[in-house]
C-alpha positions as a printed NumPy array, in Angstrom:
array([[-33.862,  35.749,  70.143],
       [-33.547,  32.12 ,  68.684],
       [-30.429,  32.881,  66.841],
       [-29.049,  35.018,  70.9  ],
       [-29.667,  31.827,  72.397],
       [-27.882,  29.536,  69.539],
       [-24.844,  32.168,  70.02 ],
       [-25.017,  32.429,  73.901],
       [-25.231,  28.497,  74.442],
       [-22.471,  27.64 ,  71.719],
       [-20.337,  30.286,  73.149],
       [-20.972,  29.092,  77.048],
       [-20.476,  25.7  ,  75.873],
       [-17.353,  26.134,  73.59 ],
       [-14.799,  26.219,  76.607],
       [-15.825,  23.467,  78.379],
       [-13.956,  20.696,  76.614],
       [-10.928,  22.296,  77.052],
       [-11.27 ,  23.473,  80.615],
       [ -9.23 ,  21.283,  82.652],
       [ -6.487,  21.558,  79.802],
       [ -6.418,  25.205,  80.553],
       [ -5.75 ,  24.791,  83.894],
       [ -3.01 ,  21.855,  83.204],
       [ -0.879,  24.536,  80.979],
       [ -0.966,  27.32 ,  83.752],
       [  1.961,  25.205,  85.962],
       [  3.716,  22.106,  86.518],
       [  0.581,  20.889,  88.306],
       [ -0.02 ,  16.909,  89.861],
       [ -3.121,  15.507,  87.913],
       [ -4.987,  15.507,  91.324],
       [ -4.179,  19.172,  91.742],
       [ -6.032,  19.77 ,  88.129],
       [ -9.09 ,  17.508,  88.969],
       [ -9.576,  19.63 ,  92.06 ],
       [ -9.553,  22.889,  90.419],
       [-11.112,  21.602,  87.153],
       [-14.285,  20.101,  89.673],
       [-14.272,  23.818,  91.653],
       [-14.274,  26.221,  88.353],
       [-16.991,  24.396,  86.942],
       [-19.525,  23.873,  89.919],
       [-18.887,  27.481,  90.926],
       [-20.523,  29.146,  88.119],
       [-23.658,  26.872,  88.441],
       [-23.659,  28.226,  92.561],
       [-23.572,  31.48 ,  91.404],
       [-26.135,  31.431,  88.859],
       [-28.335,  29.449,  91.911],
       [-27.739,  32.243,  93.815],
       [-28.365,  35.366,  91.73 ],
       [-30.828,  33.912,  89.103],
       [-33.968,  35.343,  91.308],
       [-32.335,  38.751,  91.752],
       [-32.248,  39.216,  87.947],
       [-35.409,  38.094,  87.425],
       [-36.89 ,  40.742,  89.829],
       [-34.196,  43.566,  88.094],
       [-35.924,  42.304,  84.815],
       [-39.755,  42.197,  85.998],
       [-38.858,  46.341,  87.676],
       [-36.811,  47.447,  84.702],
       [-37.584,  45.522,  81.761],
       [-35.875,  42.303,  80.597],
       [-34.474,  43.532,  77.204],
       [-31.757,  45.768,  79.625],
       [-31.365,  42.95 ,  81.498],
       [-30.611,  40.895,  78.207],
       [-28.05 ,  43.366,  77.18 ],
       [-26.274,  43.977,  80.442],
       [-26.333,  40.268,  80.958],
       [-24.66 ,  39.419,  77.583],
       [-22.08 ,  42.157,  78.139],
       [-21.173,  40.589,  81.396],
       [-21.276,  37.273,  80.004],
       [-18.804,  38.168,  77.272],
       [-16.55 ,  40.688,  79.594],
       [-15.584,  37.657,  81.813],
       [-15.191,  35.162,  79.356],
       [-13.218,  37.643,  77.232],
       [-10.918,  38.449,  80.211],
       [-10.178,  34.345,  80.527],
       [ -7.432,  34.536,  77.795],
       [ -5.61 ,  36.895,  80.16 ],
       [ -5.264,  34.698,  83.349],
       [ -2.323,  33.177,  84.356],
       [ -3.306,  31.671,  87.837],
       [ -5.844,  29.248,  88.524],
       [ -7.728,  31.777,  91.053],
       [ -8.069,  34.239,  88.654],
       [ -9.614,  32.03 ,  86.573],
       [-11.697,  30.722,  89.575],
       [-13.03 ,  34.197,  90.074],
       [-13.969,  34.796,  86.358],
       [-15.633,  31.513,  86.153],
       [-17.565,  33.018,  89.523],
       [-18.788,  35.979,  87.375],
       [-19.472,  33.987,  84.438],
       [-22.201,  32.633,  86.97 ],
       [-23.276,  35.788,  87.885],
       [-24.221,  36.834,  84.63 ],
       [-25.046,  33.655,  83.165],
       [-28.791,  33.997,  83.645],
       [-29.42 ,  35.193,  79.973],
       [-30.94 ,  31.908,  78.625],
       [-33.658,  31.625,  81.876],
       [-33.889,  35.323,  81.37 ],
       [-34.832,  35.421,  77.386],
       [-37.515,  32.442,  78.277],
       [-38.784,  35.282,  80.046],
       [-38.478,  38.007,  78.064],
       [-40.221,  35.723,  75.179],
       [-42.443,  34.011,  77.733],
       [-44.22 ,  37.227,  78.922],
       [-44.51 ,  38.654,  74.896],
       [-46.396,  35.447,  73.918],
       [-50.054,  34.538,  74.307],
       [-51.04 ,  32.095,  77.05 ],
       [-52.424,  29.661,  74.579],
       [-49.238,  29.565,  72.341],
       [-46.858,  29.722,  74.797],
       [-45.231,  25.633,  74.888],
       [-44.853,  26.196,  70.84 ],
       [-42.996,  29.208,  71.509],
       [-40.682,  28.075,  74.407],
       [-39.935,  24.823,  72.957],
       [-38.95 ,  26.422,  69.148],
       [-36.732,  28.865,  71.57 ],
       [-35.516,  25.589,  73.649],
       [-33.962,  24.413,  70.176],
       [-31.869,  27.204,  69.92 ],
       [-29.914,  27.004,  73.096],
       [-29.847,  22.705,  72.303],
       [-28.429,  23.421,  68.875],
       [-25.992,  25.884,  70.216],
       [-24.824,  22.939,  72.971],
       [-24.836,  20.442,  70.363],
       [-22.271,  22.586,  67.841],
       [-20.337,  24.265,  70.926],
       [-18.529,  21.696,  72.295],
       [-17.185,  20.03 ,  68.869],
       [-16.245,  23.62 ,  67.731],
       [-14.884,  24.478,  70.652],
       [-12.446,  21.67 ,  70.956],
       [-11.624,  22.328,  67.023],
       [-10.677,  25.913,  67.738],
       [ -8.351,  25.13 ,  70.937],
       [ -6.502,  22.362,  69.071],
       [ -6.136,  24.844,  66.008],
       [ -5.085,  28.537,  67.833],
       [ -4.891,  27.833,  71.111],
       [ -6.775,  27.87 ,  74.595],
       [ -7.028,  31.944,  74.809],
       [ -7.501,  32.666,  71.356],
       [-10.763,  30.656,  71.597],
       [-11.715,  32.446,  74.927],
       [-11.731,  35.884,  73.038],
       [-13.244,  34.219,  69.965],
       [-16.118,  32.994,  72.331],
       [-16.954,  36.845,  73.635],
       [-17.292,  37.64 ,  70.131],
       [-19.781,  35.444,  69.649],
       [-21.69 ,  36.434,  72.864],
       [-21.207,  40.18 ,  71.789],
       [-23.136,  38.796,  68.62 ],
       [-26.072,  37.608,  70.937],
       [-26.112,  41.281,  72.619],
       [-26.414,  42.892,  69.115],
       [-29.283,  40.457,  68.372],
       [-30.927,  41.137,  71.636],
       [-30.551,  45.222,  71.192],
       [-32.583,  44.709,  67.808],
       [-35.153,  42.919,  69.125],
       [-38.548,  44.792,  69.892],
       [-39.964,  44.274,  73.301],
       [-43.842,  44.098,  73.019],
       [-45.559,  44.737,  76.433],
       [-48.329,  42.339,  76.743],
       [-51.358,  44.755,  78.697],
       [-51.596,  43.496,  82.626],
       [-55.079,  42.425,  83.495],
       [-57.277,  44.603,  85.547],
       [-56.688,  43.998,  89.189],
       [-53.148,  43.117,  88.717],
       [-50.374,  44.876,  90.456],
       [-47.882,  46.847,  88.479],
       [-44.962,  45.655,  91.267],
       [-44.686,  42.97 ,  93.684],
       [-42.509,  42.712,  96.739],
       [-40.286,  39.87 ,  96.697],
       [-42.729,  39.038, 100.245],
       [-45.596,  38.814,  98.112],
       [-44.136,  36.736,  95.249],
       [-42.921,  34.211,  97.572],
       [-46.407,  34.172,  99.036],
       [-48.153,  33.85 ,  95.829],
       [-45.658,  30.581,  95.369],
       [-46.494,  29.132,  98.655],
       [-50.001,  29.046,  98.675],
       [-50.887,  26.931,  95.275],
       [-49.653,  23.272,  96.273],
       [-48.989,  22.149,  92.756],
       [-47.358,  25.366,  91.688],
       [-44.179,  24.671,  94.238],
       [-44.224,  20.828,  93.379],
       [-43.498,  21.769,  89.539],
       [-40.76 ,  24.148,  91.126],
       [-39.274,  21.319,  93.022],
       [-39.455,  18.843,  90.627],
       [-37.215,  21.027,  88.457],
       [-34.453,  20.526,  91.042],
       [-35.059,  16.842,  90.889],
       [-34.91 ,  16.498,  87.007],
       [-31.792,  18.117,  86.957],
       [-30.423,  16.07 ,  89.868],
       [-31.548,  12.993,  87.883],
       [-30.18 ,  14.455,  84.424],
       [-26.938,  15.417,  85.747],
       [-26.058,  12.178,  87.773],
       [-25.332,  10.563,  84.669],
       [-23.035,  13.011,  83.487],
       [-19.941,  12.278,  85.28 ],
       [-20.245,   8.703,  84.625],
       [-21.157,   8.3  ,  81.292],
       [-17.301,   8.74 ,  79.463],
       [-16.47 ,   5.802,  82.059],
       [-19.54 ,   3.928,  81.262],
       [-18.726,   4.223,  77.478],
       [-15.051,   3.05 ,  77.751],
       [-16.699,   0.095,  79.794],
       [-18.741,  -0.905,  76.866],
       [-16.913,   0.176,  73.647],
       [-13.045,   0.462,  75.195],
       [-10.832,   3.173,  75.351],
       [-10.376,   3.257,  71.455],
       [-11.473,   6.908,  70.187],
       [-13.334,   7.323,  73.627],
       [-13.834,  11.242,  73.668],
       [-15.317,  10.969,  69.825],
       [-17.568,   7.857,  71.434],
       [-18.333,   9.913,  74.839],
       [-19.346,  13.119,  72.818],
       [-21.629,  11.085,  70.401],
       [-23.476,   9.624,  73.401],
       [-23.761,  12.933,  74.806],
       [-25.07 ,  14.249,  71.658],
       [-27.242,  11.375,  71.066],
       [-29.457,  12.903,  73.88 ],
       [-29.157,  16.585,  72.553],
       [-30.804,  15.415,  69.094],
       [-33.818,  13.645,  70.806],
       [-34.104,  16.823,  72.504],
       [-34.053,  19.053,  69.428],
       [-36.037,  17.264,  67.463],
       [-39.081,  17.111,  70.022],
       [-38.923,  20.344,  71.948],
       [-41.488,  22.639,  70.086],
       [-43.528,  19.306,  69.73 ],
       [-44.002,  18.837,  72.938],
       [-45.12 ,  22.406,  73.887],
       [-47.162,  22.613,  71.363],
       [-48.977,  19.24 ,  72.485],
       [-49.016,  21.098,  76.248],
       [-50.706,  23.853,  75.136],
       [-53.566,  21.696,  73.518],
       [-54.101,  19.039,  75.697],
       [-52.71 ,  20.725,  79.615],
       [-48.737,  21.294,  80.805],
       [-49.481,  19.507,  84.252],
       [-51.089,  16.486,  82.273],
       [-48.153,  16.447,  79.808],
       [-45.441,  16.957,  82.481],
       [-46.664,  13.981,  84.252],
       [-46.427,  12.033,  81.413],
       [-43.007,  12.976,  80.215],
       [-41.479,  12.265,  83.711],
       [-42.987,   8.756,  83.57 ],
       [-41.875,   8.35 ,  80.205],
       [-38.031,   9.847,  81.435],
       [-37.98 ,   7.068,  84.145],
       [-38.914,   4.352,  81.978],
       [-36.309,   4.923,  79.338],
       [-33.542,   5.422,  82.041],
       [-34.149,   2.233,  84.336],
       [-33.3  ,  -0.143,  81.343],
       [-29.845,   1.959,  81.04 ],
       [-28.768,  -0.364,  83.949],
       [-28.796,  -3.328,  81.822],
       [-27.256,  -2.464,  78.063],
       [-24.406,  -4.623,  77.626],
       [-23.452,  -2.89 ,  74.088],
       [-22.671,   1.105,  73.091],
       [-25.4  ,   0.838,  70.615],
       [-28.164,   0.294,  72.946],
       [-26.774,   3.141,  75.452],
       [-27.206,   5.427,  71.902],
       [-30.631,   4.292,  71.64 ],
       [-31.456,   4.763,  75.385],
       [-29.662,   8.632,  74.918],
       [-31.777,   9.647,  72.435],
       [-35.346,   8.39 ,  73.91 ],
       [-34.158,   9.984,  76.981],
       [-33.612,  13.401,  75.069],
       [-36.954,  12.893,  73.319],
       [-38.881,  12.65 ,  76.331],
       [-36.462,  15.32 ,  78.3  ],
       [-37.227,  17.802,  75.618],
       [-40.549,  18.98 ,  76.818],
       [-39.845,  19.183,  80.479],
       [-38.443,  22.739,  80.161],
       [-40.313,  24.75 ,  77.572],
       [-43.774,  22.431,  79.4  ],
       [-42.702,  23.96 ,  83.033],
       [-41.96 ,  27.502,  81.35 ],
       [-45.127,  27.544,  79.93 ],
       [-47.037,  26.447,  83.262],
       [-45.456,  29.268,  84.985],
       [-46.661,  31.803,  82.162],
       [-50.366,  30.274,  82.64 ],
       [-50.165,  30.461,  86.508],
       [-48.604,  33.57 ,  87.502],
       [-49.213,  37.513,  86.79 ],
       [-46.89 ,  38.988,  84.042],
       [-45.636,  41.453,  86.426],
       [-43.593,  38.656,  88.718],
       [-42.923,  36.273,  85.964],
       [-39.187,  37.189,  85.758],
       [-38.669,  36.644,  89.482],
       [-40.68 ,  33.324,  89.476],
       [-38.711,  32.304,  86.584],
       [-35.338,  32.866,  88.382],
       [-36.488,  30.714,  91.322],
       [-37.328,  27.88 ,  89.069],
       [-33.775,  28.496,  87.149],
       [-31.838,  28.598,  90.927],
       [-33.837,  25.45 ,  91.661],
       [-32.374,  24.374,  88.193],
       [-29.143,  25.073,  88.867],
       [-29.071,  23.813,  92.276],
       [-29.884,  20.565,  90.608],
       [-26.898,  20.986,  88.348],
       [-24.406,  21.4  ,  91.335],
       [-26.032,  18.171,  93.604],
       [-26.185,  15.609,  90.143],
       [-22.809,  15.258,  89.66 ],
       [-22.044,  14.543,  92.769],
       [-24.869,  12.421,  93.812],
       [-24.139,   9.994,  90.746],
       [-20.545,   9.837,  91.337],
       [-21.571,   8.756,  94.917],
       [-23.691,   6.173,  93.731],
       [-21.727,   4.927,  90.992],
       [-18.437,   4.432,  93.35 ],
       [-20.277,   2.532,  95.927],
       [-22.821,   0.325,  93.983],
       [-21.416,   0.675,  90.192],
       [-22.768,   2.418,  86.995],
       [-25.934,   0.775,  86.792],
       [-27.271,   1.576,  90.126],
       [-27.043,   5.188,  88.788],
       [-29.46 ,   4.33 ,  86.093],
       [-31.678,   2.671,  88.416],
       [-31.796,   5.48 ,  91.056],
       [-32.292,   7.944,  88.624],
       [-35.286,   6.357,  87.396],
       [-36.827,   5.764,  90.382],
       [-36.295,   9.742,  91.022],
       [-38.27 ,  10.505,  88.151],
       [-41.209,   8.183,  88.59 ],
       [-41.475,   9.151,  91.795],
       [-42.031,  12.803,  90.824],
       [-44.626,  11.666,  88.152],
       [-46.545,   9.439,  91.28 ],
       [-46.32 ,  12.863,  93.845],
       [-47.368,  15.598,  91.057],
       [-50.331,  13.239,  90.02 ],
       [-50.963,  12.856,  93.915],
       [-51.051,  16.586,  94.264],
       [-53.265,  17.166,  91.717],
       [-55.672,  14.956,  92.802],
       [-55.533,  16.417,  96.417],
       [-56.017,  19.899,  94.977],
       [-57.954,  20.012,  92.206],
       [-58.724,  23.38 ,  91.886],
       [-55.22 ,  24.259,  91.152],
       [-55.197,  22.259,  88.25 ],
       [-55.979,  24.027,  84.943],
       [-56.19 ,  23.62 ,  81.638],
       [-54.658,  25.913,  79.011],
       [-55.856,  29.731,  79.447],
       [-56.551,  31.113,  76.319]])
């Protein structure tokens, strides 16, 4: 599954560097038109993923997650393959929607692994799995840009779809182990029962909502990072230096994801989640004061170090708290909230930067994460009976 996540994540990010250029190649369009449709084609994938992730999770709970992973992989590969034949922006927009419809492969793989992993090692295992998708996302944009420059955009979409097909083959050869269901636990739950289970635990609701806020905070920086790099470093080789700044966070994430997950297994997921929120909030704040490019790189790396534990720790917490037969649907809701944050974050960051400057985005993001940490601590003190250490 590590290699499947690597190929899926790498394939999904391969096409991002040239999406706007692909639209530009379809006709004699104005710069404003290209920017407008690039934004729509980028965001529609997140919107579709936000809408359909819980549905895929529920289907996985009922029919088996391996089958759903194979279906998602085929759908994802087919939609990207068909992008190589589009002749209009509308066709690309529709296929990007279908990409979002099938894009739950990585969160479904997290549910697939989590439900086959003992609770006492869930953080370590999920952290290891995350390194696969991180490595793919680091290599994907670089490889995609190089391939597109060499053989063109259409052929790059085709090669991308073949890499996704390879992921499907890897999943097909994976054996699905079913952990025994504890006595008194139902085999299937209705959506009403799942939502009722979530709503009765105020700390669990808080963790799910924090998932969205973390993504808002993280993605608020994305649309302005290249401009910020340009202000600090100048316009020379701006694409390269912006890419390095993006990758610095991924490198820190890659180095620490497994270690944070393992620490959460030993010390408790909620405690570690609070610590990581505070670390990330503190690290973001000085980003508004940097005066040199190398300072920004250090902050991006440290940010990646702290953020690297947030996803595996949250997923391991869900594994700990939720009956195994409803985990797919619950993780679907968590994934939906993440994608909602992905949608809101860039717009939020762009508005803040437009009105108050780049530095204000870092200060606002820092405040959001610190507020999340304080709020989670408050909820833990108010509802101590819902606070658990790792269950073996």
